[in-house]
C-alpha positions in Angstrom: 19.9 20.7 -36.4 17.7 17.9 -36.5 17.8 16.9 -33.6 17.3 19.9 -32.1 14.2 20.8 -33.7 12.9 17.8 -32.4 13.5 18.9 -28.7 12.3 22.5 -29.2 8.4 21.3 -29.6 8.7 19.8 -25.7 10.4 21.6 -24.3 8.8 24.4 -25.5 5.6 22.6 -24.4 7.0 21.4 -20.5 8.0 25.1 -20.4 4.4 26.3 -20.8 3.3 23.9 -19.0 5.3 24.9 -15.9 4.5 28.5 -16.5 0.9 27.3 -16.1 2.1 25.6 -12.5 3.7 28.3 -11.3 0.8 30.9 -11.9 -1.0 28.4 -9.6 1.5 27.8 -7.3 2.0 31.7 -6.7 -1.4 31.6 -5.2 -0.4 29.0 -2.6 0.0 31.2 0.1 2.7 30.8 2.7 3.0 27.7 4.9 2.6 29.7 7.7 -0.2 31.6 6.7 -1.8 28.2 5.2 -2.2 27.1 8.8 -3.5 30.0 10.0 -6.3 29.5 7.1 -6.4 25.7 8.0 -7.2 26.4 11.5 -10.1 28.4 10.6 -11.0 25.7 8.0 -11.3 23.4 10.7 -13.1 26.1 12.6 -15.6 26.5 10.7 -15.9 22.7 9.7 -16.2 21.3 13.8 -19.3 24.0 14.1 -20.9 22.0 11.2 -20.1 18.9 12.5 -21.0 19.4 16.0 -24.4 21.0 15.5 -25.1 17.9 13.2 -24.3 15.8 16.1 -21.3 13.8 14.3 -19.8 11.1 16.4 -17.9 7.9 16.1 -17.6 4.7 18.7 -14.2 2.9 18.2 -11.8 0.4 20.4 -9.3 2.6 21.9 -6.0 1.4 24.2 -6.0 2.7 27.2 -3.5 3.2 30.1 -4.4 -0.4 32.3 -4.6 0.1 36.1 -0.9 -0.8 36.1 -0.2 2.2 34.2 -2.2 4.8 36.8 -1.0 2.9 39.9 3.1 3.3 38.6 1.5 7.2 38.3 0.7 6.9 41.6 3.6 5.5 42.9 5.8 8.4 41.0 4.1 11.4 42.0 3.2 10.2 46.1 6.3 7.6 46.3 6.1 4.1 48.2 5.2 0.7 46.9 1.3 1.0 46.1 0.2 -2.9 44.8 -3.1 -4.3 43.5 -3.9 -7.4 45.4 -6.3 -10.3 44.3 -9.1 -10.5 47.1 -9.4 -14.0 46.9 -5.7 -15.5 47.1 -4.8 -12.3 49.0 -1.5 -12.3 46.7 -0.2 -9.3 44.5 -2.4 -9.4 41.1 -0.5 -8.9 37.9 -2.4 -6.2 35.7 -2.2 -5.3 32.0 0.0 -1.7 31.4 -2.6 -1.2 28.9 -6.3 -1.7 28.4 -9.3 -2.2 25.2 -12.2 0.3 25.8 -15.1 1.3 23.3 -15.4 4.9 23.8 -17.7 7.4 22.1 -16.0 11.1 19.9 -17.8 13.2 19.5 -17.0 16.4 17.3 -16.2 19.2 19.2 -17.0 23.1 18.8 -13.7 25.0 17.9 -16.5 28.4 17.7 -18.3 27.5 21.1 -17.1 29.2 24.4 -15.5 26.0 25.3 -13.0 25.8 22.3 -12.7 29.5 22.9 -11.2 28.8 26.4 -9.1 25.9 24.8 -7.9 27.8 22.0 -6.4 31.1 24.3 -5.6 29.2 27.6 -3.5 26.3 25.7 -1.6 28.7 23.1 1.8 29.0 24.8 1.7 25.3 26.0 0.7 24.2 22.6 4.0 26.0 21.2 6.3 25.1 24.9 5.2 21.6 24.2 5.9 20.8 20.4 9.0 19.2 20.5 10.3 19.8 17.2 11.3 22.9 17.7 13.8 21.9 20.2 15.0 19.1 17.8 15.7 21.7 15.0 17.2 23.8 17.2 19.5 21.2 18.9 19.8 19.8 15.5 20.8 22.9 13.3 23.4 24.0 16.5 26.2 21.4 15.7 25.6 21.5 11.5 25.8 25.5 12.0 29.0 25.8 13.5 30.2 23.8 10.8 28.5 25.6 8.1 29.9 28.9 8.8 33.2 27.6 10.2 33.5 26.4 6.2 33.8 22.6 7.1 31.0 21.4 4.7 32.5 23.0 2.1 35.9 22.0 2.5 34.5 17.9 2.6 32.8 18.2 -0.3 35.9 20.1 -2.2 38.1 17.7 -0.8 36.0 14.7 -2.0 35.3 16.1 -5.6 39.6 17.0 -5.7 40.3 13.5 -5.1 37.7 11.8 -6.8 38.6 9.0 -9.7 37.7 10.6 -13.2 35.6 7.4 -13.7 34.0 7.5 -10.6 33.8 11.1 -10.3 29.9 11.5 -11.5 29.2 8.4 -8.1 30.5 10.1 -5.6 29.1 13.2 -6.3 25.8 12.0 -6.3 26.7 9.8 -3.4 27.5 13.0 -1.4 24.5 14.7 -2.8 22.2 12.3 -1.0 24.2 12.2 2.0 24.3 16.1 2.2 20.3 15.8 3.3 21.7 16.4 6.8 22.9 20.2 6.0 21.0 21.1 2.9 22.2 24.4 2.0 25.6 23.0 1.6 24.3 20.7 -1.1 22.1 22.7 -2.6 24.8 25.6 -2.7 28.0 24.3 -2.5 28.0 20.7 -3.9 25.8 21.3 -7.4 28.2 24.1 -8.6 31.1 22.2 -7.7 30.0 19.4 -9.5 29.2 21.3 -12.7 32.9 22.3 -12.6 34.2 19.4 -11.8 32.8 17.6 -14.8 33.7 20.4 -16.7 37.6 19.8 -15.3 37.6 16.5 -16.7 35.9 17.5 -19.5 32.1 16.0 -19.3 29.2 18.4 -20.2 28.9 20.5 -16.8 25.2 20.8 -17.2 25.2 16.8 -16.2 27.7 17.6 -13.2 24.8 20.1 -12.6 21.8 17.5 -13.2 23.6 14.6 -11.3 24.2 16.5 -8.1 20.9 18.1 -7.8 19.3 14.7 -8.4 20.9 13.3 -5.4 20.5 16.5 -3.2 16.8 16.7 -3.9 15.0 14.0 -5.5 16.4 11.3 -3.0 16.1 14.3 -0.3 14.3 11.7 2.3 17.2 8.9 2.4 20.1 8.9 3.8 22.5 6.3 5.5 22.9 8.8 8.2 20.3 10.1 10.9 19.7 14.1 9.9 17.6 16.8 11.5 14.6 15.7 8.7 14.4 12.1 10.5 14.5 14.3 14.0 11.7 16.3 12.8 9.5 13.6 11.2 9.4 11.1 14.3 8.7 14.1 16.8 5.5 14.9 14.7 4.8 11.4 13.9 5.1 10.9 18.0 2.9 13.7 18.6 0.3 12.3 16.4 1.0 8.5 18.1 1.1 10.1 21.8 -2.3 11.7 21.4 -3.8 8.6 19.9 -2.6 6.3 22.7 -0.3 4.6 21.1 3.7 3.7 20.9 6.3 6.4 20.0 8.6 5.0 17.4 12.4 6.0 17.6 14.5 8.2 15.0 15.8 4.8 13.5 12.2 4.0 12.1 13.2 3.9 8.4 17.0 3.4 8.9 17.4 -0.1 7.0 15.4 1.3 4.0 17.0 4.7 3.9 20.7 3.0 3.7 19.5 0.9 0.4 17.4 3.1 -0.8 20.3 5.7 -0.8 22.5 2.9 -2.4 19.7 1.9 -5.0 19.0 6.1 -5.6 22.7 6.8 -5.9 22.5 4.5 -9.0 19.6 5.3 -10.7 20.7 8.7 -11.0 24.2 7.5 -12.3 22.6 5.4 -14.9 20.4 8.3 -15.9 23.6 10.5 -16.0 25.3 8.3 -18.1 22.6 7.1 -20.4 20.4 9.9 -20.8 21.8 13.2 -19.6 25.0 13.5 -21.1 23.9 11.6 -24.7 21.2 14.1 -24.8 23.5 17.0 -24.1 26.1 16.0 -25.8 30.1 17.4 -25.9 30.3 20.6 -24.5 31.4 23.5 -26.2 33.4 26.1 -23.8 32.9 28.9 -26.0 28.7 28.7 -24.7 30.6 29.6 -21.1 29.3 33.1 -19.6 31.8 33.8 -17.3 35.8 33.1 -17.0 37.6 30.0 -15.3 38.4 31.7 -11.7 40.3 30.4 -8.8 37.6 29.5 -5.8 39.5 32.2 -3.3 40.3 29.3 -1.3 43.4 29.0 0.9 43.7 25.5 0.4 46.6 25.4 3.1 44.3 27.0 5.5 42.0 24.2 4.5 44.2 21.3 4.7 45.2 22.3 8.0 41.6 22.7 9.1 40.8 19.2 7.6 42.9 17.5 9.6 42.1 19.1 13.0 38.7 18.0 12.2 39.6 14.7 11.3 41.6 14.3 14.8 38.9 15.9 16.6 36.1 13.6 15.1 38.3 10.5 16.3 38.6 11.9 19.9 34.7 12.7 19.5 34.2 9.5 18.9 36.2 7.7 21.0 34.6 9.2 24.1 31.3 8.4 22.8 32.0 4.8 22.4 33.2 4.9 25.9 30.0 6.4 26.9 28.0 3.0 24.9 29.8 0.6 24.7 30.7 -0.6 27.8 28.5 -2.6 30.3 27.1 -0.1 32.6 27.8 2.7 30.3 25.8 5.7 30.7 24.0 5.5 27.3 23.2 2.0 27.8 19.3 0.7 28.9 20.4 1.0 32.8 17.9 -2.5 33.3 18.7 -4.7 29.4 21.7 -2.9 28.6 20.5 -2.3 25.2 21.9 0.0 22.8 19.4 0.1 20.4 16.0 0.4 21.4 14.2 2.3 23.8 17.4 3.4 25.3 19.4 6.7 26.3 21.9 6.7 23.2 18.9 6.3 21.0 17.2 9.4 23.1 20.7 11.0 22.7 21.0 10.4 18.9 20.4 13.8 17.6 22.7 15.5 20.4 25.1 13.1 19.7 25.1 14.1 16.0 24.7 17.7 16.3 27.6 17.6 18.9 29.7 15.7 16.1 29.5 18.7 13.8 29.8 20.8 17.1 33.2 19.7 17.7 34.8 19.1 14.2 33.1 22.3 12.8 35.1 24.0 16.0 38.4 22.6 14.9 38.3 23.3 11.7 38.1 26.6 12.0 40.8 26.6 14.6 42.9 24.8 12.1 41.4 27.1 8.8 41.4 30.1 11.0 38.0 30.8 10.2 36.5 30.5 13.7 38.4 32.8 17.0 37.8 31.2 19.8 34.7 30.4 21.8 32.6 33.6 21.0 32.7 33.3 16.9 31.5 29.6 17.8 28.6 30.8 19.9 28.1 34.2 17.1 27.8 31.2 14.1 24.9 29.3 15.9 23.2 32.8 16.9 23.5 33.6 13.1 21.9 30.2 12.4 19.0 30.4 14.5 18.2 34.1 13.2 18.4 32.3 9.9 15.7 30.1 10.8 13.3 32.6 12.4 10.9 32.2 9.7 11.2 28.0 10.1 10.0 29.3 14.5 6.8 31.0 13.3 6.2 28.4 10.9 6.6 25.9 13.6 4.4 27.9 16.2 1.1 27.8 14.1 2.0 24.5 13.1 2.1 23.7 16.7 -1.7 25.2 17.2 -2.6 23.5 13.9 -1.9 20.3 15.5 -3.5 20.9 19.2 -6.7 22.5 17.9 -6.9 19.8 15.3 -6.8 17.0 17.9 -8.9 19.2 20.5 -11.7 18.6 18.2 -12.0 15.2 17.2 -12.0 15.7 13.7 -8.8 13.2 13.3 -10.3 10.7 15.0 -13.6 10.8 13.6 -12.1 11.0 10.3 -9.5 7.9 10.9 -12.7 6.2 11.9 -14.7 6.6 9.5 -12.1 6.2 6.8 -10.8 3.2 8.1 -14.0 1.4 8.1 -14.7 2.2 4.8 -11.2 0.8 3.9 -11.7 -1.9 5.9 -15.1 -3.0 4.0 -13.8 -2.3 0.7 -11.4 -5.3 1.5 -8.9 -3.0 -0.6 -5.1 -4.5 0.2 -2.8 -2.5 2.5 -0.1 -2.0 -0.4 -2.8 -0.6 -2.9 -3.6 2.0 -0.5 0.0 2.6 0.3 0.7 3.2 -3.6 -2.8 5.6 -4.0 -0.7 7.8 -0.6 2.4 8.0 -2.4 0.9 9.1 -5.8 -0.9 12.1 -3.3 2.2 13.2 -2.1 3.7 13.6 -5.5 0.6 15.5 -7.1 0.5 17.3 -3.6 4.5 18.2 -3.4 4.6 20.2 -7.3 2.3 22.9 -4.9 3.3 22.4 -1.7 7.1 21.4 -1.0 8.7 20.7 1.8 9.2 17.5 4.2 7.7 19.0 7.1 4.3 21.2 6.3 3.0 18.3 4.2 3.5 15.3 6.8 2.2 17.8 9.5 -0.9 17.8 7.4 -1.2 13.7 6.8 0.3 12.4 9.9 -3.1 13.2 12.3 -5.5 11.6 10.1 -3.6 8.5 7.7 -1.7 7.2 10.9 -4.7 5.6 12.7 -6.2 4.8 9.3 -3.5 2.7 8.4 -3.0 1.5 12.3 -6.5 0.0 12.1 -5.1 -1.7 9.0 -2.0 -2.9 10.8 0.4 -1.2 9.1 2.4 0.7 11.3 3.3 4.2 11.5 7.0 3.5 10.1 5.5 1.7 7.1 3.3 5.1 6.5 6.7 7.3 7.1 8.4 5.6 4.2 5.9 5.8 2.2 6.0 9.1 2.8 9.7 9.4 2.0 9.0 8.2 -1.3 6.0 10.3 -2.9 7.9 13.6 -1.1 11.3 13.6 -2.7 11.6 13.1 -6.6 9.5 16.1 -8.1 11.7 18.6 -5.4 13.6 18.9 -8.5 10.5 19.2 -11.2 8.5 21.8 -8.7 8.8 25.6 -9.5 7.9 26.0 -5.8 11.7 24.9 -4.8 13.1 27.3 -3.0 16.7 26.0 -5.1 15.4 26.3 -8.1 16.4 29.6 -9.0 20.0 29.1 -8.0 19.8 26.2 -10.6 18.8 28.0 -13.2 21.7 31.0 -12.1 24.4 28.3 -12.5 23.3 26.5 -15.1 23.5 30.1 -17.1 27.5 30.1 -16.3 27.6 27.3 -18.7 24.7 28.0 -21.3 24.0 31.4 -22.0 20.1 31.0 -22.8 19.4 28.3 -19.7 16.2 29.2 -17.7 13.8 27.0 -15.8 12.7 24.9 -18.7 16.4 24.1 -19.1 16.5 22.6 -15.5 13.1 21.1 -15.7 14.1 19.1 -19.3 17.3 17.7 -17.4 15.8 17.2 -13.7 12.5 15.1 -15.8 14.3 11.5 -16.3 15.9 11.7 -13.0 12.5 11.9 -11.6 10.7 9.4 -13.3 13.2 6.6 -13.1 14.3 7.3 -9.0 10.4 7.3 -8.6 9.8 4.2 -10.6 12.6 2.5 -8.5 12.2 4.0 -5.2 8.4 2.4 -5.5 9.6 -1.1 -6.5 11.3 -0.9 -3.9 8.8 -0.1 -1.7 6.6 -2.6 -3.2 8.9 -5.2 -3.1 10.1 -4.2 1.2 6.8 -4.3 2.1 5.7 -7.2 0.6 8.5 -9.1 2.1 8.2 -7.8 5.6 11.6 -7.1 5.8 11.5 -4.1 9.1 12.3 -1.0 8.1 14.5 -0.2 10.8 16.0 -1.5 14.0 12.8 -2.5 15.6 10.5 -1.0 13.3 8.4 -4.1 11.6 5.8 -3.4 8.9 3.0 -4.5 10.0 1.6 -3.0 14.1 3.2 -5.4 16.8 -0.4 -6.5 18.5 
């Protein structure tokens, strides 16, 4: 009883604090409306700064004569060449040159601004690469989910996992489940609670461990996820507008692999030595529902998994044939490289999506959950229909990025801030740690990986680039700051579902119960991840293939 009384006061305090956070968070508008407000804000700001005559002068990278000549040759054909007038020999010209330019804030409320807004609205959305990436990536994942493949795979892992390794496997699968987020939250977490109950451990500990793997480590994975693709596309939109080289989708891959292993280990230790010790042994009389069979046809599921396994092997064989042999279609036609700016890397999102599609169709055929091509098309259509709200948000994000860039506000802010930072002589790692802290705080009122990066990328990528910090380094910092507190914010869309699952095993469970469970995970995973990031940065280890810490000049 004394132990219960000791815990009750902090829990009550936390719940009161969470109620305050929830009230504040409820005042934050829907992300789509928020971007409408942001467009209005930058319009007014651009008017005021343009009226004040604000401008900056900076050195920028611009295409050199050779790049312009290559474009002419591509458009008009022929072999135009620049010659040295002294020697009469072909002259070698740089692809890019450094130029000093003055950037004035442009008024979005002017006639010119209104003209740009109306004439570019369709083109802004049509040219927003994130939309196509999301639709292509989710097409394959949607078929796999609707066929039941994702749930079947998770159930099979839980079933065959040794008891002593059950927690580690569930957490590890949770981290990997960011490939298909809904499957992780909606399938893995309830199964983790049930699996812990089955092996005689507290079901809420299973829930907490799996939730930590799915949510608090969302930015880490050993696989390339749809989120990686979206973050990369947004980053490249900013880099292209700034005249910088785009990055590949594997920009944080090495860091993601090590982070996955580290965060899995930390979450496992928290589960064993903090969560389970705090919860103690479980009294089955606390269950609010009786044990029920999940209603799954196990024979059909096993047959579907066999079909999908053989389909995966066949698909991998085809991809290897298209990639490994010399002169293969997915190799670079000039260098023969596989990694880098190559057809293989450019096709990676499609390759992964197609893998889910093939395996999902095969599973559906074996388990008889998808019958014929029409069912597969219907699954894709349902997935696309579920993305309606996201597409509307992307429509406004595309306008925000285009209008924000047109006003020159990102350039003015970046140059001004970079000058202050350079004068302050603050080490880059200190600024990166401050950036992580800002993201952690902001995630409580604005959860979601993509919307925050849209706001921060146009401003901070150029600032840190001026300090020789590469965009992939900033993006890695963003991942570290964004993920750990996903499991704490009341605005997390799956938090009510976590409460519902917890109430199956503890009648009076509420948001305070979940937050109390998840605080140790968030704290220790954040501390560990930040420590890894600092060591990684100081040692100068590449974040991924061809992704150094510093900008390559």
